C-alpha positions in Angstrom: -23.0 -22.6 -32.4 -25.0 -22.7 -29.1 -21.9 -23.5 -27.1 -20.1 -20.4 -28.5 -23.0 -18.1 -27.6 -23.0 -19.5 -24.1 -19.2 -18.8 -23.7 -19.6 -15.2 -25.0 -22.6 -14.6 -22.8 -20.8 -16.1 -19.8 -17.7 -13.9 -20.4 -19.8 -10.7 -20.8 -21.7 -11.5 -17.6 -18.5 -12.1 -15.8 -17.0 -8.8 -16.9 -20.2 -7.0 -16.0 -20.3 -8.6 -12.6 -16.6 -7.7 -12.0 -17.2 -4.1 -12.9 -20.3 -3.8 -10.7 -18.6 -5.4 -7.7 -15.4 -3.4 -8.1 -17.3 -0.2 -7.5 -18.3 -1.3 -4.0 -16.0 -0.2 -1.3 -16.2 0.3 2.5 -15.4 3.7 3.8 -14.0 3.8 7.3 -14.0 7.1 9.1 -10.9 7.7 11.2 -9.8 10.7 13.2 -7.6 13.3 11.5 -4.6 12.2 13.6 -4.6 15.2 15.9 -4.8 14.4 19.6 -6.0 16.9 22.1 -3.3 18.3 24.4 -4.7 16.5 27.5 -4.8 13.2 25.8 -1.2 13.6 24.5 -0.2 14.4 28.1 -1.8 11.2 29.4 -0.2 9.1 26.7 3.3 10.3 27.4 2.8 10.6 31.2 3.8 14.2 31.4 2.5 16.4 34.3 1.6 19.3 32.0 -0.2 19.6 28.7 1.4 22.9 27.9 3.9 21.4 25.6 1.2 19.8 23.5 -1.1 22.9 23.2 -0.3 24.9 20.0 -1.4 28.2 21.7 1.1 27.7 24.5 4.2 27.3 22.3 6.8 30.0 22.7 7.5 31.9 19.5 11.1 32.8 18.5 
């Protein structure tokens, strides 16, 4: 009888520990993915950042 109680208690504690630990998570803050026009220019090697600036796009 004592052995059965230990098994039940062990399984309940295991489930409880799993639930408590599953709630833990690490949040990593990253940039939104938008790169400033000057940085995009540097990455591509272009001479002008005009093509990467939204306000400088020609509207049709």
